[in-house]
N, C-alpha and C positions, 0 to 999 in steps of 0.2 A: 633552689631549683632553677634550671636554665632551659628555657624553651629555645633560645637563640644564643649561639656562641658569640662572645664578645669580639671574635676575629672574623665573623661572617660579613659578607658584603650586604649592601642594602637590598639587593635583589633576593639574596637568600633569606633575609629576614622577612621580606614580603612573602616569600613562598612558604616559610615555615610558621610565621607568626600572623600572617594576614595583615600586616601593617608596616609602615615605614618607621625608621628610627625617629626618635623624638627630635625636635629642632635642636640645633647645636652640634649635630654630627657633622664631621668634616667631609666635604666633598672637594673635588679638584678645583671647581670654580669658586668655591667660597672660602678656600683656605686662607687667602691673603686678608680678607676682611675679618675672619675669625681670629687670625694672629694679631691683627691691630687691636681688636677688642680685648684680647688677652693681655697685651702689653699695657693698655690703658687701665685695665682692672688691677694689674700689679702695681702700677704707679699710684693709683688711688688708694690701695690698701697700704702702701708704704707711707704715703702722706698722712693717712689716718693714724698709723702707728706712731709716727713722729709727733703728731698733735697730742695723742694721748699721753705719750711719755713726757712731753713738755708740761701738760697740765698736772700730771701726777708728781713730777719732780720739782715743780715750781716752789713748793714750801721748803725744800731742803736748805736753801741759803738762809732761811729764817731760823734754822735750828740753833745756830750759835747765839744770835741775839735773844732768842727765846730762853735759852739756858741762862744767859746773864740776867734776864729779868726775873727768873724764878727765885733768885735770892730775896726779892722783895715780896714774894708770896710765902706760903707755909714752907718750912724747911723739912727735909726728909725725916728728921727725928720726930716731927709732929705727925707724919703719916703713920708711923709705927704706934702712935698712941690710940689710933682708932681700933676698936675691937671688932671681931668677926661679924657681930650682929649689925654694926653700923656699915661695914663694907657690903654685906649682903643686901641691906636696905637700899644702898646706893645703886647696885647693879640690877636695874629693872628693864634692861633692853631685851629686844627679841633675841632668842637663844641662838639663832643661826646667823647673826650679824657678827662674824668673827672679829672684825675690826674694833669691837668695843670690849673684848674680853682681855683687858690688861690686868696685871696683878702687881702686888708689892713685892719687894725684894725677899727672896727665899720662899715665896708661895708656889705651891703646886696645884694644878687642877687636872683631874681626870673627868672625862665627859664621854657620853655616848648619845648618839642621835639615831632615831629610826625615821625614815622618810618613805611614804607611800604615795605614788603618783599614778593617776589614771588618765589615759588618752583614749578618746572615742570619736571616730568619725574624722573626716578629712576636710581641709579648708584650702582655698586658693585665693590669695589676697585676703579680703575680709568676708568672702562668701563661703558658706558652708556647702559641701559637696556630698552627694549620696555616693554609695558604693557603685551604683550604676554609672554615675557620671565619670568616675575614675576608670571603670572598666571599659568605657568606650574608647579609651586611648591606651590601656595597658592590659595584658593578659591576667595580671594578678594585682590585687590591692590589699593593703592591711586594713583591718576593720577596727581594731583596738589594741592597746598596749598597756602593760602595767610595769612599773619599776618599784622595786623594794631595795632600799639602800641602808646598810648598817654602817655608822660612821663613829668608830672609837677615836678619841683624841686625847692628847696629853699636852699640857702647857707648863712652863716653868719660867719664873721671873728672876734673872740674875741681878736685877736692879729695879728700882721703883718705876723707871721709865721704859724698861725693855722687857718684853715677854717673848719667849720662844715657843713654837708650837709645831706639832706634827700630827697628821691625820691620814689614815689608810682605810678607804671605804671598801665594803664588800657588797657587790651589786648582784641582784637577780632581775633578769629581764624576760618578759613573755609577750609575744605578739601573735595575734590571730589574723588569718588571711582568708580570702575567698577568691576563687578563680572565676573569670568571666568568659564571654563568648569568643574571645580571641585566643583562648587556651584550649588544650585537648580535652579538658574535663570541666566544662562550665558548671558552676554551682558547687564544686568540691571545695572543702575547707581543710585547713591544716594550721598547726600552731608551732611556732619556733621558740626555743628557750636558750638563754645564755646566762651564765653564772660564774662569778669569780671576783678576785680582787681588782679594784680600779687603780687609778694612778695615785701614788704616794704624794702627799702635799706637805711641804715643810716651809717654815718661814719665821718671820719676826714681826712684832708690833712695837713701834716706838712712839711714845708720847712726847711730841716736840713742843707742845705748849699746853699749859694748864693754868687756871685761875681759881684761887680759893678751893684748893684740893680738886674737887670734881665739878665745880660750878660750870666751867667751860673747859673742854679738852679738844685738842686736835691730835689725831693719831695717824701715823703712816704705816701701812702694811707692805712688806716686801716678802712675797712668797713664790715658791717654785714647785711645780708639779713634775714628778719623775715618772717616766713612762713604764710603770709596772703593770698596767692593765693590758689585757690582750687585745689585739686588732685582727686576730686570725680565728675568731670563734666560728665554729661550723655546727650545722644541725641537719637532720633529715627534713626534707621539704615535702612538696606534694606527691612526688614519686619516690617511694622508699627504695625502689630498685636502683636509683642513682646514688645511693649512699649519702653520707653527710657532705654538704656543700657550704661554701663561704656565705656567712650571713651579711646583710647590708649594713650600712654605716650606723644606724641607730641601735643596732643590736651588739655592737662591739663595746668592750668594757673600758677602753682608754683611748687616748689621742694618738699614741705612738710617737709623740714628740715631747721634748722638754718645753714647758709652758710657763710664762710669767704671769703672776696674779698681783699686780700692784693695786693699792687702794688708799684712799684718804677718807678718814672718818671724823665727823664732828659730833660731840656729845655735849648737851647742855642739861643742867638740872636746877630746879628751884622748888623748894618745899617738897610736896608730894608728886610733882610733875617732872618728867624727863622727856627730852626730845633729841632728835639727831638726824643726820643724813650721811650717806656714804656714796662715793663714786669709785667704781671698781672696773677693772679690765682683765680679760684673759687674752694674752698675746702669745701666739704659737711661734715656736722657734724651729725653722727648718721643715724638712719634709720627712715623713715616716718611711719605714721600710716597704710599705705597700704603695708608694708613689703618690701620696696625697697629704694634704694639710687641712685639718679641720678649720672652720672659720673662726676668726677672732670674735670675742664677745665683749659688750660694753653694757654696764649696768649702773643705775642710779636708784637709791632708795631713800625714803624718808619715813620717820616714825614718831609717834607720841605714846608715852607710857604714863600710867597713873597708879601710884602706890595707894591702893584702896585701904589695905591694913598692913601691918608689919609683915605679914606672911603671904599676902595676895596682891598681885599687881598685873592688871590686864593692859593690853597694848593693841594698837592698830598701826598698820604699816602699808605703804604703797611702793611697789617696785616697777621700774621700767627697764626693759632690756632689749637690745638689738644684737643680732648675731648674723654672721656672713655665711655665704656658701662655701662649700669645700673647694679648695684649690688642688687641681690634679684629679686623679681617679684611680681606684683599685682596679687593676687589670682583670681580676677574677670576677668582677661584678658587671652585669649587663644592664644599663639604664633603660633599655627598651622593655624590660620585663615587668618591673615593679618600681613605683616612684621612690621607694626608700634606697634604691641602688643608684639613683641619679644624683651626682654631686652638685648639680645646678638647681636642685630643689630642696635645699636644706636651710636657706636663710629665712629670717623673719624678724618680727618685732612684736612685743607683748607688754601689756600693763596688767599687773596683778594687784588685788586688794587682799591683805592679810590681816588676821586678827587672832589673838591668843591670850594666854594667861600664864604668869609665872607664879609658882608656889615655892615658898622658902621655909626651910627648917632652921629656926633660930636657936634651938636648944635640944637637949636630950640626946639620944644615941644617933640621930640623923643630923646633928648640928653641922652646919656648913654645906648642906646639900640643897639642891634646887631642881625642881621639876617644871618643865614648860611644855605646853601643848599649843600648837599653832595650825591654823587652817589657811589655805590659799585658794582663791578663785580668780580666774581671768576676767577682766572687764573690757579688754580690747586685744584683738589678735589680727595680725596681717602676715600671711605666710607665703613664701615662694613655693606654691603647691603644684599639684596636690600633695599635702603633707598632713600627717596626723596632728591633731590639735589637743592641747592639754585641757582637761575638764576640771580637775581639782587635785589638790595635794594636801596631805596632812603630815605634820612633823611632831614627834615626841622626843624630848630631850632631857637628859639627866646630867647634872654637874656636881662635883665634889671638890670643894676648895679647902686646903689645909696648909 
């Protein structure tokens, strides 16, 4: 829905929407300062990319020496002596930490994950906002959103240290809205929906250091997402007479760009306990066909797992993530109408606490299969809002190794 055209002047917007454009709109007097801020922001983002690449690529020179030292550890023929039960007992990590899912030569893994996420209410900084707070500045505000994601995955290990992977998600999005006093129909509500395949993710996991088989491992992940998800999804908004219109950024299914997903993972195990950590980044390459680039993302995770029995292993995990604002803007979206259409209101940082359980089938017709259930709750959120906040998330996953 568009109450104000993106090409309208400020005066027209005042006339039709009863409000000025949000801060950040270019005027003749402020163009120079805005341009300087844009240049500084680009330089800052470039420096951050260089720093992340440097940290993630730092272990690569160690690979050669690590390979030489491996001859003093267990040899590959000893790996093959481990049976499936022993391998399944070792793998007690959180099911959606992809950097830990390495396999031995010739092994295949088919997996499926279902994720449900609920967002309810808005936040600016660390402050919770009511719908009325947001509607004081915008004609429309989202009230809640749900995401359902189906994630089939396949992995194959051509060697003991190298595992290849591919994943193609299918996504269903739904967002509820309410109109405020700055709109023609205050109090009216409508819902938008978006559905389809997301971006294809392909990559490789390389174990460049290990001690005593799996007592300590360092794994490097190199992955690339291919822009197979749509960035042009449309739906009918508040006024059906206007037909389907472009949906804001959170309702699109992909990034529209090729994105790098490098990560480094450490996994340690001793007795019935396992622990680890992972540093991961999402680095966007270029600009998509709609003249914008989603913000880069940086994530750090740590977890502890306990093998309670041979078939049951609970775990706890903490995630911290920072993501940037969108660079550029889709010309079909008007940031004065709804916060989700403003590329400068997409950044944030969040800390989540996760807990779950792994269930293993060590024999019978289900031998080699694993079921995991995981819940996620935020413990800290700071958003460049107003922006919908995540309330909770649940993931159920199944894996079959053979």
